[in-house]
C-alpha positions in Angstrom: 85.3 -5.6 45.9 83.0 -8.2 44.6 81.7 -7.4 41.1 77.9 -7.4 40.8 76.7 -10.4 38.8 75.3 -9.5 35.4 71.7 -10.1 34.6 70.9 -12.6 31.9 68.7 -11.2 29.2 67.1 -13.0 26.2 66.5 -11.1 23.0 63.1 -11.4 21.3 63.2 -10.0 17.8 59.6 -9.2 16.6 59.7 -7.5 13.2 56.9 -6.2 11.1 54.1 -7.4 13.3 50.6 -5.9 13.4 49.7 -4.3 16.7 47.3 -7.1 17.6 49.9 -9.9 17.2 52.5 -7.8 19.1 49.9 -7.5 21.9 49.2 -11.2 22.0 52.9 -12.0 22.3 54.0 -9.4 24.8 51.0 -9.8 27.1 51.6 -13.6 27.2 55.4 -13.3 27.8 57.1 -15.0 30.7 60.4 -13.6 32.2 59.4 -10.1 31.2 62.1 -8.6 33.4 64.7 -10.7 31.6 63.6 -10.2 28.0 64.6 -7.4 25.6 62.0 -7.0 22.8 63.3 -5.6 19.5 60.2 -4.0 17.8 59.7 -2.1 14.6 58.9 1.6 14.4 55.1 0.9 13.9 54.7 -0.2 17.5 54.1 2.1 20.4 56.1 0.2 23.0 55.5 2.7 25.9 52.3 0.9 27.1 54.0 -2.5 27.6 55.7 -3.6 30.8 58.7 -5.1 29.1 62.1 -3.7 28.0 61.9 -2.6 24.3 64.3 -1.4 21.7 62.9 0.2 18.5 64.7 -0.5 15.3 63.8 -0.2 11.6 65.7 -3.3 10.8 67.4 -1.8 7.7 71.0 -2.2 8.8 72.6 -5.1 10.7 75.7 -3.3 11.9 73.7 -0.4 13.3 71.5 -2.8 15.3 74.5 -4.7 16.7 76.1 -1.4 17.9 72.8 -0.5 19.7 72.8 -3.9 21.4 76.5 -3.6 22.4 75.7 -0.2 24.0 72.6 -1.5 25.7 74.7 -4.4 27.1 77.4 -2.2 28.5 75.1 0.5 30.0 72.7 -2.0 31.7 75.4 -4.4 33.0 73.8 -7.5 31.4 74.7 -10.5 29.3 72.6 -11.8 26.5 71.9 -15.5 26.9 69.7 -16.4 23.9 67.6 -15.1 21.0 64.2 -15.9 19.4 63.7 -14.2 16.1 60.9 -13.9 13.6 62.9 -12.2 10.8 62.1 -14.9 8.2 61.7 -12.4 5.3 65.3 -11.3 5.9 66.6 -14.8 5.8 67.1 -14.5 9.6 70.2 -12.4 8.9 69.5 -10.2 11.9 68.9 -13.0 14.3 71.9 -14.9 13.0 74.2 -11.9 13.2 73.1 -11.2 16.8 73.7 -14.8 17.7 77.2 -14.6 16.3 78.0 -11.3 17.8 77.1 -12.4 21.3 78.0 -16.1 21.0 74.4 -17.4 21.4 73.1 -20.8 20.4 71.4 -20.6 17.0 70.8 -22.7 13.9 73.5 -23.1 11.3 73.8 -21.0 8.1 73.0 -24.1 6.1 69.7 -24.6 8.0 68.8 -20.9 7.6 69.5 -20.9 3.9 67.2 -24.0 3.5 64.3 -22.6 5.5 64.6 -19.2 3.7 64.4 -20.7 0.2 61.2 -22.6 -0.6 62.7 -24.5 -3.6 65.8 -25.7 -1.7 63.7 -26.4 1.3 61.2 -28.7 -0.4 64.1 -30.4 -2.2 65.8 -31.2 1.1 62.5 -32.4 2.7 61.8 -34.7 -0.2 65.4 -36.1 0.0 64.8 -36.7 3.8 61.7 -38.8 3.2 59.1 -36.1 4.0 56.0 -36.2 1.9 55.8 -33.0 -0.2 53.8 -31.9 -3.2 55.3 -32.4 -6.7 57.2 -29.2 -7.5 59.3 -27.4 -10.1 61.5 -24.2 -10.2 60.2 -21.9 -12.9 60.5 -18.3 -14.0 58.3 -18.2 -17.1 54.9 -19.5 -18.3 56.6 -21.7 -20.9 58.4 -23.7 -18.2 55.1 -24.1 -16.4 52.4 -24.9 -18.9 52.8 -28.7 -18.8 52.6 -28.9 -15.0 49.6 -30.8 -13.5 46.6 -28.6 -12.6 45.4 -27.4 -10.2 48.6 -26.1 -8.9 50.0 -23.3 -6.6 52.7 -20.8 -7.6 54.7 -18.9 -5.0 58.0 -16.9 -4.8 61.1 -18.7 -3.8 61.3 -16.3 -0.8 58.3 -14.7 0.8 56.0 -14.6 3.7 52.3 -14.1 4.6 51.1 -15.8 1.3 52.1 -12.7 -0.7 52.1 -13.5 -4.4 50.8 -17.1 -3.7 48.2 -18.1 -6.3 46.1 -21.1 -7.0 45.7 -21.9 -10.7 42.8 -24.2 -11.8 43.2 -23.7 -15.5 45.9 -23.0 -18.1 44.4 -19.6 -18.5 44.8 -18.9 -14.8 48.5 -19.9 -15.0 49.1 -17.6 -18.0 47.3 -14.7 -16.4 49.2 -15.1 -13.1 52.6 -14.9 -15.0 51.4 -11.5 -16.4 51.1 -10.4 -12.7 54.4 -11.9 -11.8 56.2 -10.1 -14.5 55.2 -6.9 -12.8 56.3 -8.3 -9.4 59.7 -9.3 -10.8 60.3 -5.8 -12.1 59.5 -4.3 -8.7 60.9 -7.0 -6.4 62.4 -5.5 -3.2 63.3 -8.5 -1.2 66.4 -8.2 1.0 69.4 -10.2 0.0 70.8 -12.7 2.4 73.9 -10.6 2.7 74.1 -7.7 5.1 72.6 -4.6 3.5 72.2 -1.0 4.6 69.5 -0.6 2.0 66.1 -2.1 2.9 65.0 -1.7 -0.8 67.9 -3.7 -2.1 67.1 -6.1 -4.9 67.4 -9.8 -4.0 70.7 -11.2 -5.1 71.3 -14.6 -6.6 71.6 -17.3 -4.0 74.4 -19.7 -4.8 73.6 -22.8 -2.8 73.8 -26.6 -3.0 70.6 -28.1 -4.4 70.0 -31.1 -2.0 68.2 -33.1 -4.7 71.1 -32.9 -7.2 74.1 -32.1 -4.9 75.1 -29.4 -7.4 75.7 -25.7 -7.1 72.4 -24.0 -8.0 71.9 -20.3 -8.8 68.5 -19.0 -7.9 67.5 -15.4 -8.3 65.0 -15.0 -5.4 63.3 -12.1 -7.0 62.6 -13.8 -10.4 62.3 -17.6 -9.7 59.1 -19.2 -8.5 58.1 -22.6 -7.1 55.3 -24.3 -8.9 53.7 -27.0 -6.7 50.9 -29.5 -6.9 47.7 -28.5 -5.1 47.0 -31.0 -2.4 43.2 -31.5 -2.0 42.5 -31.7 1.7 42.3 -29.7 4.9 45.1 -27.3 5.8 46.9 -27.2 9.2 49.9 -25.7 10.9 51.8 -26.6 14.0 54.7 -25.4 16.2 57.3 -27.7 17.6 60.5 -27.3 19.8 63.8 -29.1 19.4 67.1 -28.9 21.3 69.3 -30.6 23.8 66.9 -29.7 26.6 64.3 -32.0 25.1 66.7 -34.8 24.3 66.2 -36.9 21.2 62.5 -36.2 21.3 60.7 -33.0 20.1 57.8 -31.2 21.7 54.6 -30.5 19.8 53.4 -27.2 21.1 50.2 -26.5 19.2 48.1 -27.7 16.2 45.8 -25.4 14.3 43.3 -26.2 11.6 43.0 -23.4 9.0 39.5 -22.8 7.6 40.6 -22.0 4.1 38.2 -19.9 2.0 37.1 -21.7 -1.2 36.4 -18.4 -2.9 39.3 -16.2 -1.7 42.4 -18.5 -1.7 44.7 -18.4 0.3 42.6 -16.3 2.8 41.5 -18.0 6.1 37.9 -17.7 7.3 38.8 -19.1 10.7 41.4 -20.9 12.9 40.8 -23.8 15.2 43.2 -24.7 18.0 42.9 -28.4 18.9 44.5 -31.6 20.1 44.5 -34.2 17.4 44.0 -37.0 19.9 40.9 -35.5 21.5 38.7 -34.9 18.4 37.7 -36.5 15.2 41.1 -35.7 13.7 42.4 -37.0 10.4 45.8 -37.8 12.0 47.2 -38.4 15.5 49.8 -36.4 17.5 52.2 -39.3 17.1 51.9 -39.3 13.3 52.5 -35.5 13.2 55.5 -35.8 15.6 57.0 -38.4 13.3 56.8 -36.0 10.3 58.3 -33.2 12.4 61.2 -35.4 13.3 61.9 -36.0 9.7 61.7 -32.2 9.0 64.2 -31.4 11.8 66.6 -34.0 10.5 66.3 -33.1 6.8 67.0 -29.4 7.5 69.5 -30.0 10.3 67.4 -28.0 12.8 69.3 -28.2 16.1 67.5 -25.8 18.4 64.5 -23.6 19.0 61.1 -23.3 17.5 59.8 -24.5 14.2 56.5 -23.9 12.4 55.1 -26.2 9.8 52.3 -25.7 7.3 50.8 -28.9 6.0 47.7 -30.5 4.4 46.2 -33.8 4.9 45.9 -35.5 1.5 42.3 -36.7 1.5 42.9 -39.3 -1.2 46.2 -40.8 0.0 45.4 -40.3 3.7 48.7 -38.8 4.7 50.3 -35.6 5.9 51.9 -33.5 3.1 54.2 -30.7 4.2 53.8 -27.4 2.3 56.6 -25.5 4.0 58.4 -25.0 7.3 60.6 -22.4 9.0 62.6 -21.8 12.2 60.2 -19.4 13.9 56.8 -19.8 15.6 53.5 -19.3 13.8 52.1 -15.8 14.5 48.3 -15.3 14.3 45.1 -14.9 16.3 45.5 -18.5 17.6 48.1 -17.2 20.0 45.4 -15.6 22.2 43.5 -18.9 22.1 46.7 -20.7 23.2 47.3 -18.4 26.1 43.7 -18.7 27.3 43.6 -22.5 26.9 47.1 -23.6 27.6 48.6 -20.8 29.8 51.5 -20.3 27.4 52.3 -19.4 23.8 55.1 -21.1 21.8 57.5 -18.1 22.3 57.2 -18.5 26.0 58.3 -22.1 25.8 61.3 -21.1 23.7 62.2 -18.6 26.4 62.0 -21.4 29.0 64.4 -23.3 26.9 66.9 -20.4 26.9 66.6 -19.9 30.7 66.8 -23.6 31.4 63.4 -23.8 33.1 61.6 -26.0 30.6 59.7 -28.9 32.1 59.7 -31.5 29.4 57.2 -33.9 31.1 54.6 -31.2 31.5 54.7 -30.5 27.7 54.5 -34.1 26.5 50.9 -33.7 25.5 49.0 -30.8 24.1 46.1 -29.8 26.5 42.8 -31.3 25.5 40.6 -28.1 25.3 40.0 -26.6 21.9 38.8 -23.3 20.6 38.0 -21.7 17.2 38.0 -18.1 16.0 35.6 -17.5 13.1 36.0 -14.2 11.3 33.1 -12.0 10.2 34.1 -10.5 6.8 32.7 -8.7 3.8 33.6 -9.5 0.2 34.9 -6.0 -0.7 35.8 -2.6 0.7 33.1 0.0 1.3 31.1 1.8 3.9 29.0 -0.3 6.3 25.3 0.4 5.7 24.1 -2.4 8.1 25.9 -4.6 10.6 23.4 -6.5 12.7 24.5 -9.4 14.9 21.3 -9.7 17.0 20.2 -12.9 15.4 23.6 -14.4 16.1 23.4 -13.4 19.7 19.9 -15.0 20.0 21.2 -18.3 18.6 23.0 -19.0 21.9 25.4 -21.4 20.3 27.0 -23.7 22.7 30.5 -22.7 23.9 30.5 -19.1 22.6 33.0 -17.1 24.5 32.8 -13.8 22.7 31.2 -12.0 19.8 33.2 -8.9 18.7 32.5 -6.2 16.2 35.5 -4.3 14.9 33.5 -1.8 13.0 30.1 0.0 13.2 27.5 1.3 10.7 29.0 4.3 8.9 32.6 3.0 9.2 34.7 2.7 6.0 36.4 -0.7 5.8 39.1 -1.6 3.3 40.9 -4.6 2.0 43.5 -6.1 4.3 47.2 -5.8 3.5 49.1 -6.5 0.3 47.0 -9.6 -0.4 43.8 -7.5 -0.7 42.1 -10.0 1.5 38.3 -9.4 2.2 38.1 -7.0 5.2 37.4 -8.4 8.7 34.7 -6.6 10.5 34.4 -8.9 13.6 34.9 -12.4 15.0 33.3 -15.1 17.1 35.3 -17.3 19.5 33.8 -20.7 20.5 35.3 -23.1 23.1 35.2 -26.9 23.4 34.4 -27.4 19.7 34.5 -30.7 17.9 36.4 -30.4 14.6 33.8 -32.3 12.7 31.2 -29.6 13.5 33.2 -26.7 12.2 31.6 -26.3 8.8 28.1 -26.5 10.3 28.8 -23.9 12.9 30.4 -21.5 10.4 27.3 -21.8 8.2 25.1 -21.0 11.2 27.2 -17.9 12.1 27.4 -16.6 8.5 23.6 -17.0 8.0 22.9 -15.1 11.3 24.8 -11.9 10.6 23.2 -9.2 8.4 25.8 -7.0 6.7 25.2 -4.5 3.9 27.6 -2.1 2.2 26.8 1.3 0.6 
């Protein structure tokens, strides 16, 4: 009797995503019948036409047992994994890859991308332009650092506890806040843990800049870095044997950083650097990404880079990078404009269907999402977009209100970001016109709070 061939299934681990981001990813997925999505308990997966496994991601061994049972009962073989578990040091994705003998980045690479101090040290050693930086845990160690500066945890995501300090008083005040953070830090250690509230343990790793063993308490140390004056961007790129010695640049996004509410973004613009009045070319960015991959020994899969373009020195300066795709509202723009999102390209890589030639150049069409927001929480007394609708701005695809008069709106997430109450999407935009268009939109919306 001939044994039935086992179906090849790729694992997509999507942890701690908001519903909107989960929607954007799953709705744009390719190979839906051949993908198992691991989702957290906040997501109602029943409405999606894809195989899903719910897991709280608080115990590695428990998840591995569930996957082994799924594999045996469904007569399948796992053939690859894409994970977004950066805040856990990729311990879940790495453990899954080891258990099922899947291709994945090395432990050394994962340690570097999960530790912002060791990462920036390795990037600097590899010839990547980075801000000046210092490892600190007290104000005394920081007070002679050049201002303005940015302070951030050694490990962390979503700009949580990332602060810009313009004065010495700002720096001193921030360390008062950080003392409270240090006493309550609940970051997962890089070791397997059955306790999701486990204190972060000391990482004992080789410091690339000194080649010495360095002990860093990820709940108490912080990275102080020079503030780079210039526009902020992010990109995704793909590496691996399937693309040869080259790498594929999948998307570039300009972040419209709020001057008043750092590090909050007022908008996101998806564009091709070679088809606009860009400060840099695709080739220049690819050259930087190659140095990143080499510095961190990234061998396969997706990478995301946050960077600024130094307005004075006219060069790309890398803020940080990690081995997962960027996740935000630009994904829906990508899918609409390009017909794919970065995760779909990673799945093509796993299933061996990637067409390198078709991805050599980012599509030329551009789009921007501009958020309508209010400065504080409260109840909407007035929310009138009629003047904005009458403007008939060129390229407007949609104007969306999230809330109506009488609705209570609150700060967003742990960062206490100003609440979003709507957005505007504009297609075929020239990046040089962004500030003018944002000003037109802001001045054409009437919002009042009780």
